[in-house]
C-alpha positions as CSV (number, residue, x, y, z in Angstrom):
1,M,7.7,1.0,-44.6
2,E,4.0,2.9,-43.8
3,A,2.4,-0.1,-45.2
4,Q,3.9,-2.7,-42.5
5,I,3.1,-0.3,-39.4
6,G,-0.7,0.7,-40.6
7,A,-3.7,-1.1,-42.5
8,P,-2.3,-3.5,-45.5
9,S,-1.1,-1.9,-48.7
10,P,-4.0,-1.1,-51.3
11,G,-2.0,-4.0,-53.8
12,H,-3.3,-7.0,-51.1
13,K,-5.9,-9.5,-51.9
14,M,-8.5,-8.8,-50.6
15,H,-10.8,-11.3,-49.1
16,D,-14.9,-11.4,-50.4
17,S,-16.2,-9.6,-46.8
18,G,-13.9,-6.7,-47.8
19,H,-11.6,-6.9,-45.1
20,R,-8.7,-9.2,-44.3
21,D,-8.0,-10.3,-40.5
22,L,-5.2,-9.3,-39.4
23,F,-1.7,-10.6,-36.6
24,Q,-1.2,-7.7,-34.5
25,L,2.0,-7.8,-33.4
26,V,5.2,-7.0,-30.9
27,T,8.4,-7.9,-33.3
28,F,11.5,-9.3,-31.8
29,H,15.1,-10.1,-31.9
30,V,16.3,-13.4,-30.3
31,G,20.3,-14.6,-31.8
32,G,19.7,-12.6,-35.8
33,E,15.9,-13.6,-36.5
34,E,12.6,-12.2,-36.3
35,F,10.1,-13.0,-33.6
36,G,6.6,-12.1,-33.3
37,L,4.0,-12.4,-30.1
38,D,0.8,-11.5,-30.4
39,I,0.6,-8.0,-29.1
40,L,-2.9,-8.8,-26.9
41,R,-0.3,-11.0,-24.7
42,V,2.7,-8.0,-24.2
43,Q,2.2,-6.0,-20.6
44,E,4.7,-4.1,-21.1
45,I,8.7,-4.1,-22.6
46,I,11.6,-2.6,-20.5
47,R,14.6,-2.4,-20.2
48,I,17.0,-4.5,-19.1
49,Q,17.6,-4.3,-15.6
50,A,19.9,-6.1,-12.6
51,L,18.1,-9.3,-12.5
52,T,18.5,-11.7,-8.5
53,R,19.5,-15.6,-10.1
54,V,17.4,-18.4,-8.0
55,P,19.0,-20.9,-6.5
56,N,18.3,-24.3,-8.4
57,S,15.9,-22.5,-11.1
58,P,15.8,-24.2,-14.1
59,A,19.0,-23.9,-16.4
60,F,17.1,-20.2,-18.5
61,V,15.6,-18.7,-15.8
62,D,18.0,-15.9,-15.6
63,G,16.7,-14.8,-12.6
64,V,14.2,-12.2,-10.8
65,I,13.1,-8.7,-10.7
66,N,11.0,-6.7,-9.0
67,L,8.7,-5.0,-11.0
68,R,6.3,-2.1,-8.8
69,G,6.2,-4.2,-5.9
70,K,6.1,-8.1,-7.7
71,V,8.2,-9.8,-8.3
72,I,8.7,-11.8,-11.6
73,P,11.0,-14.4,-13.6
74,V,12.8,-14.2,-16.1
75,I,13.5,-16.1,-19.2
76,A,16.4,-15.7,-21.3
77,L,15.1,-16.4,-24.6
78,R,18.5,-17.7,-25.5
79,K,18.5,-20.3,-23.6
80,R,15.1,-21.4,-24.3
81,L,15.7,-21.7,-28.0
82,G,19.5,-23.1,-27.2
83,L,20.9,-20.0,-28.5
84,Q,24.6,-19.1,-27.5
85,G,24.7,-16.7,-24.5
86,L,24.8,-13.1,-24.9
87,A,26.4,-9.7,-23.3
88,H,23.8,-7.7,-23.2
89,D,23.8,-4.2,-24.2
90,K,21.5,-0.9,-24.5
91,Q,19.0,-2.9,-27.5
92,T,18.6,-5.5,-24.9
93,R,14.3,-5.2,-23.8
94,I,12.9,-7.5,-20.9
95,V,8.9,-8.5,-23.2
96,V,6.9,-9.0,-19.6
97,T,3.1,-11.2,-20.7
98,E,1.1,-13.8,-19.2
99,I,2.1,-16.8,-19.3
100,K,-0.3,-19.8,-18.5
101,G,-1.4,-17.4,-15.5
102,T,2.4,-16.6,-14.4
103,V,3.4,-13.3,-15.5
104,L,7.0,-13.7,-16.7
105,G,9.9,-11.5,-18.8
106,L,11.4,-13.1,-21.8
107,I,15.3,-11.1,-22.2
108,V,14.7,-10.5,-25.9
109,D,18.5,-8.8,-27.9
110,S,16.4,-6.2,-28.9
111,V,12.5,-5.1,-29.9
112,S,11.8,-3.5,-33.8
113,S,8.4,-2.7,-34.0
114,V,4.4,-3.7,-33.2
115,L,3.1,-4.3,-37.1
116,R,0.0,-5.8,-38.7
117,I,0.3,-8.9,-41.3
118,P,-2.4,-9.7,-42.6
119,A,-3.1,-13.9,-41.2
120,D,-3.1,-15.8,-45.2
121,T,0.4,-15.0,-45.4
122,V,1.0,-16.9,-41.6
123,E,2.4,-20.9,-42.4
124,P,2.4,-23.3,-40.6
125,P,5.7,-24.1,-38.9
126,P,8.5,-25.7,-41.5
127,R,9.3,-29.6,-39.8
128,L,12.4,-28.5,-39.0
129,G,13.1,-30.4,-35.7
130,S,11.2,-30.3,-33.1
131,V,12.6,-28.5,-30.2
132,E,12.4,-25.3,-32.9
133,R,9.1,-26.2,-33.3
134,E,7.3,-26.5,-30.3
135,Y,7.2,-22.8,-29.7
136,V,6.5,-21.8,-32.8
137,S,3.0,-21.4,-33.9
138,G,3.7,-20.0,-37.7
139,V,5.8,-18.0,-39.6
140,G,4.5,-15.2,-41.1
141,K,5.7,-13.4,-44.8
142,L,6.0,-9.4,-45.2
143,D,7.1,-8.0,-47.9
144,D,10.6,-9.2,-47.9
145,R,11.0,-10.3,-44.0
146,L,10.5,-13.9,-42.5
147,I,9.0,-13.0,-39.1
148,I,8.7,-16.4,-36.2
149,L,5.8,-16.3,-34.2
150,L,6.8,-17.8,-30.7
151,D,3.6,-19.7,-28.7
152,V,4.4,-18.6,-25.3
153,D,1.9,-20.8,-23.4
154,R,4.1,-23.8,-25.3
155,L,7.7,-22.0,-23.4
156,M,7.1,-23.8,-20.7
157,S,6.6,-27.7,-19.6
158,D,3.7,-27.1,-16.6
159,S,6.2,-28.5,-14.7
160,E,8.8,-25.8,-15.7
161,E,5.8,-23.3,-15.1
162,K,5.6,-25.4,-11.4
163,S,9.0,-24.6,-10.2
164,V,9.4,-21.0,-11.7
165,H,5.8,-20.4,-9.9
166,A,6.8,-22.1,-7.0
């Protein structure tokens, strides 16, 4: 496990320049799958808290929270990805990120870890269905794990972003 969290293990192939490009990710689970998000996009991770529902908001927006005096819309990532809803438990977290200039919370089932994966182990998303793929920027391979790299900028269309921001 140490090799996954720290520097790449010595057995990995190195680039000619003597170092590798690494993606540093916050990994989390949604619907039994492991997702990764660029750590630079994550502002903070907080425990689930009471949400205030907002009338006429998009179906995937569970509500808003007050985070240190700032009202932040919270998206149910399960709903956004077309998965069945799940009751929140002690593992449920809100990953606070910025999408197109708007600070948002993403509800995830649990947060796993922070890890680094070599850029050369990331492949383009598989050609399955347009809905599943449109939010995925790639799939990273780490030992026997596959980590779905989430493209948060594509989680909302411009019109959805405006309706959440308004």
